[in-house]
C-alpha positions in Angstrom: 124.0 17.8 90.5 125.3 21.1 91.8 125.6 21.8 95.5 125.2 25.5 96.5 127.4 25.2 99.6 130.3 23.6 97.8 130.9 26.0 94.9 130.1 29.6 94.0 126.6 29.9 92.7 124.5 32.6 91.2 121.3 33.4 93.1 118.7 35.7 91.7 116.8 37.9 94.2 113.6 39.5 92.8 112.3 42.4 95.0 109.5 44.6 93.9 111.0 47.9 95.3 114.2 47.6 97.3 114.6 51.3 97.9 112.2 51.2 100.9 114.3 50.8 104.1 112.1 48.3 106.0 110.1 45.1 105.8 110.9 42.7 102.9 113.4 45.2 101.4 115.5 45.4 104.5 115.5 41.6 105.0 116.3 41.0 101.3 119.3 43.4 101.4 120.8 42.0 104.6 120.3 38.4 103.3 121.9 39.2 100.0 124.9 40.7 101.7 125.4 37.8 104.1 125.1 35.1 101.4 127.5 37.0 99.2 130.0 36.8 102.1 129.9 33.0 101.7 131.3 33.5 98.1 128.0 33.2 96.2 127.1 35.8 93.6 123.8 37.6 94.1 121.9 39.1 91.2 119.2 41.5 92.2 116.2 42.5 90.1 114.2 45.5 91.5 112.4 48.6 90.3 114.4 50.9 92.6 117.3 51.0 94.9 118.4 54.0 97.0 121.8 55.7 97.2 122.8 54.0 100.4 122.2 50.6 99.0 124.2 51.4 95.9 127.2 52.3 98.0 126.9 49.1 100.1 126.6 46.9 97.1 129.7 48.3 95.4 131.8 46.6 98.1 130.1 43.2 97.8 129.7 40.3 95.3 126.2 41.7 94.4 125.0 43.1 91.1 121.8 45.0 90.6 119.5 45.2 87.5 117.0 48.0 87.9 114.7 50.1 85.7 115.1 53.0 88.1 113.3 56.2 86.9 111.9 59.0 88.9 108.3 58.3 87.7 108.4 54.5 88.5 106.3 55.1 91.7 103.6 56.7 89.5 103.2 53.7 87.3 100.4 51.2 87.8 101.2 47.8 89.3 100.8 45.9 86.0 103.3 48.2 84.2 105.7 47.7 87.1 105.4 43.9 86.7 106.1 44.2 83.0 109.2 46.2 83.7 110.4 43.5 86.1 109.7 40.8 83.4 111.7 42.8 80.9 114.6 42.8 83.4 114.2 39.0 83.8 114.6 38.6 80.1 117.8 40.6 80.2 119.2 38.5 83.1 118.1 35.2 81.6 120.1 36.2 78.4 123.2 37.4 80.2 123.4 35.2 83.4 123.4 31.5 84.3 121.2 31.5 87.3 121.2 28.6 89.8 118.2 29.6 92.0 115.6 32.3 92.4 114.6 33.9 95.7 111.4 35.9 95.9 110.0 38.0 98.8 106.4 38.6 97.8 104.0 36.2 96.0 101.6 38.9 95.0 103.6 42.1 94.0 106.0 39.9 92.1 103.5 37.1 91.4 103.4 37.4 87.6 107.1 37.8 87.7 107.7 34.6 89.7 105.5 32.6 87.3 107.3 34.1 84.3 110.8 33.6 85.8 109.9 29.9 86.4 109.1 29.4 82.8 111.9 31.7 81.4 114.8 30.6 83.7 113.6 27.2 84.8 115.4 27.1 88.1 114.1 26.4 91.6 112.1 29.2 93.2 112.1 30.0 96.9 109.5 32.4 98.3 109.8 34.2 101.6 106.6 35.1 103.4 106.7 38.1 105.8 103.0 38.8 106.0 99.6 37.4 105.2 99.6 38.9 101.7 96.0 38.5 100.7 94.9 40.4 103.8 97.6 43.0 103.4 96.8 43.8 99.8 93.1 43.8 100.5 93.7 46.5 103.1 95.6 48.5 100.5 92.8 48.2 98.0 90.2 49.4 100.5 92.2 52.5 101.0 92.6 53.1 97.3 88.9 52.6 96.4 87.7 55.1 99.0 84.1 53.8 99.3 82.4 55.1 102.4 79.6 52.5 102.6 80.7 49.9 105.1 78.6 47.1 103.8 79.9 47.7 100.2 83.5 47.7 101.5 83.0 44.5 103.4 81.6 42.7 100.3 84.4 44.0 98.1 87.0 43.0 100.7 85.7 39.4 100.9 85.7 39.0 97.1 89.1 40.6 96.6 90.7 38.7 99.5 89.4 35.4 98.1 90.8 36.1 94.6 94.2 37.1 96.1 94.3 34.0 98.3 93.7 31.8 95.3 96.3 33.7 93.3 98.8 33.7 96.2 98.4 29.9 96.8 98.7 29.2 93.1 102.1 31.0 93.1 103.3 29.4 96.3 102.5 25.9 95.2 104.7 26.3 92.1 107.7 27.2 94.2 110.1 24.6 95.5 110.3 26.0 99.0 108.3 28.5 101.1 109.9 30.2 104.0 107.7 31.9 106.7 109.3 34.5 109.0 107.2 33.3 111.9 104.9 30.4 113.1 102.1 32.9 112.8 102.5 33.2 109.1 103.4 29.4 108.7 100.1 28.4 110.5 98.1 30.6 108.2 99.4 29.0 105.0 100.1 25.4 106.0 96.7 24.1 105.1 97.1 25.4 101.5 100.6 24.3 100.8 102.5 21.0 101.0 104.1 21.2 104.5 107.1 19.3 103.4 108.3 22.3 101.5 107.5 24.9 104.2 110.0 26.2 106.7 110.1 28.8 109.4 113.1 31.2 109.5 112.7 34.3 111.6 113.8 37.7 110.4 117.4 38.5 111.1 119.3 41.5 112.5 122.6 43.1 111.5 124.2 42.6 114.9 127.2 44.7 114.1 125.0 47.7 113.2 122.6 47.5 116.1 125.0 46.6 118.9 127.3 49.5 118.6 128.1 51.1 121.9 127.9 54.8 121.4 125.7 57.8 122.3 124.9 60.7 120.2 122.0 62.5 121.9 122.7 65.1 124.5 119.1 64.4 125.7 118.2 60.8 126.1 115.3 60.7 128.5 112.7 59.6 126.0 110.3 56.8 125.0 110.4 55.7 121.4 108.0 54.6 118.6 109.5 53.5 115.3 107.4 52.5 112.3 104.8 53.6 109.8 102.5 56.3 110.9 99.2 54.7 109.9 96.0 53.7 111.8 96.8 50.0 112.3 99.9 50.9 114.2 97.6 52.4 116.9 100.0 55.2 117.8 97.2 57.1 119.5 97.2 54.4 122.2 100.9 55.1 122.9 100.1 58.9 123.2 97.2 58.3 125.5 99.2 55.9 127.7 102.1 58.3 127.9 99.7 61.1 129.1 98.6 58.8 131.9 102.1 58.1 133.3 103.2 59.7 136.5 104.7 63.0 135.6 107.7 62.8 137.9 108.9 59.4 136.7 107.9 59.2 133.0 110.3 60.0 130.2 110.3 63.7 129.5 109.9 63.1 125.8 108.2 60.7 123.4 109.8 60.5 120.0 107.8 59.2 117.0 110.0 58.1 114.1 108.4 57.4 110.7 107.2 59.1 107.6 104.4 61.3 108.7 103.4 62.1 105.1 102.4 58.4 104.5 98.9 59.1 105.9 98.5 62.9 106.5 94.9 62.5 107.8 96.1 60.1 110.5 99.1 62.3 111.4 96.7 65.2 111.9 94.5 63.1 114.1 97.6 62.3 116.3 98.7 66.0 116.3 95.2 67.1 117.4 95.2 64.4 120.2 98.6 65.7 121.4 97.3 69.2 121.5 94.2 68.2 123.3 96.3 66.4 126.0 98.6 69.3 126.4 101.7 67.4 125.2 103.0 69.5 122.4 106.3 70.2 124.3 106.7 66.5 125.1 106.0 64.6 121.9 108.1 65.1 118.8 107.6 63.7 115.3 111.1 63.0 114.1 110.1 62.0 110.5 111.9 59.3 108.6 115.3 58.2 110.0 117.7 56.2 107.8 118.7 52.7 108.9 122.3 53.7 109.5 121.2 56.2 112.3 118.3 54.3 113.7 120.2 52.2 116.2 121.3 55.3 118.0 117.7 56.2 118.8 117.0 52.6 120.0 120.1 52.5 122.2 119.4 55.7 124.0 115.7 55.3 124.5 114.3 54.4 128.0 112.1 51.9 126.1 110.7 51.3 122.6 106.9 50.7 122.2 105.5 48.6 119.3 101.7 49.1 119.2 100.2 47.3 116.2 96.8 45.8 116.6 93.9 44.2 114.7 91.1 46.2 116.2 90.2 47.9 112.9 92.3 45.9 110.4 93.1 42.2 110.4 96.6 41.5 111.6 99.0 40.6 108.8 102.4 41.1 110.3 104.7 38.1 111.0 107.7 39.3 112.9 108.3 43.1 112.8 111.8 44.3 112.2 111.3 47.1 114.8 110.9 44.6 117.6 114.1 42.7 117.0 116.1 45.8 116.1 115.2 47.3 119.4 116.2 44.1 121.3 119.5 43.9 119.4 120.2 47.6 120.3 119.7 47.0 124.0 116.4 49.0 124.1 113.7 47.6 126.3 110.9 46.6 124.0 107.2 46.8 125.1 105.1 45.2 122.4 101.5 44.4 121.6 101.0 40.6 121.6 100.2 40.2 117.9 101.4 38.2 115.0 104.7 36.5 115.7 105.9 38.9 118.3 105.5 36.4 121.2 107.9 34.0 119.3 110.9 36.2 120.3 109.7 38.1 123.4 109.7 36.2 126.6 107.4 38.4 128.7 109.3 39.9 131.7 112.6 38.3 130.6 113.8 40.0 127.4 110.9 42.4 126.9 107.3 42.9 127.7 104.0 42.0 126.0 100.7 43.6 126.5 97.1 43.0 125.3 96.7 45.3 122.2 93.1 46.1 123.4 94.2 47.1 126.9 95.6 50.6 127.4 95.6 49.9 131.2 97.9 47.0 130.7 100.3 49.1 128.6 100.2 51.9 131.3 100.9 49.3 134.0 104.0 48.0 132.2 105.4 51.5 131.4 104.8 52.7 135.0 106.7 49.6 136.3 109.6 50.4 134.0 109.7 54.1 134.9 110.1 53.1 138.6 112.3 50.1 138.1 116.0 50.0 139.4 118.8 50.2 136.9 120.1 46.7 137.5 116.7 45.2 136.7 116.5 47.1 133.5 120.0 46.1 132.5 119.1 42.4 133.0 116.2 42.8 130.6 118.4 44.6 128.0 121.2 42.0 128.3 118.7 39.1 127.9 117.3 40.7 124.8 120.7 41.2 123.2 121.8 37.7 124.0 118.6 36.2 122.6 119.1 38.1 119.3 122.8 37.2 119.1 122.1 33.5 119.6 119.0 33.2 117.5 118.5 36.1 115.0 122.0 37.1 114.1 121.9 37.5 110.3 125.0 35.2 109.9 122.9 32.4 111.5 119.8 33.2 109.5 121.7 33.3 106.2 123.1 29.8 106.9 119.6 28.5 107.3 118.6 29.9 103.9 121.8 28.3 102.4 120.8 25.0 103.9 117.5 25.1 102.1 119.1 26.2 98.8 121.6 23.3 99.1 118.8 20.8 99.7 117.0 22.0 96.6 120.1 21.5 94.5 120.6 17.8 95.5 
């Protein structure tokens, strides 16, 4: 039988939409690059890739099959799945695949089942969120029903259907990889634990540990992520307004696509105006990955504020948290999902109760007044932790070990 670590192999990555620079897409891209460095050939099937990814892949042992068209985003999910299935037929005809790696059991669920039948090779699925809850949240936003009781009933029905579907797909894979204990513990009662593994998200150390400055002004606090209600950015704004004027960062930068939820963005802007902070808080919009590390590195601290007050928590281990740590930015994070699996409170970052604005204010105030040598210890501890545990070179070896075991 073939051993993946002893000869060059072809590994098929199926990613719904790789063009998005975050979450599953970011982890998939970095994993593909690292595994290709070991000499294995990576074939990627996806609906879209962006120009930056195209340039990166040209210099690697990675080939991409995509049905990219400008109107792809306008298609309904079923049509998108059929487009991916069409690409699988093409790959199955042209390539001899040794193993299939998936990154979402729902968005590529039909695809995974079809690829199992069509290519008949082991399937590995990575879990980065609680998918049935995540997709239920998306459906609720699409439906737009105002009656709370009706929404709750629909949510419960839809979540149950998605859970059954998700578990059905997962149980037909050869291996399931969770990006945190938080995700692992959610699914372990539904899946054979013998085929379940925990491999945390990785970080491109070379990219996020560069030592350079690019901002003339670097006295700022930082938020990076989607600008949507469950990120609770209004809590950051309120906490910032309560900090002591003479010691707080002069600016708060909010990085993320503010067109994702225009209504929520307007709520935040009205809050900023009400608090008299228009000169202090800036929406930077979307910042590409290749520039993001600069903002992390030069920030006084980075704040991650997700909570489950309105929407059930679905995140495993957010990329923002580990990217900030790798960059040497002090991370202050809500204690949700798998965040506490990497942050040692007071040693390499800080955790706060997501329901307590006073706790967040207390931590930020302490950091605003802390001596430089104390802050440097926290920063160095964070960088060392990431280097020793979440370096993508180490993470990719863990994936290869699982691939190898499946081939025995």
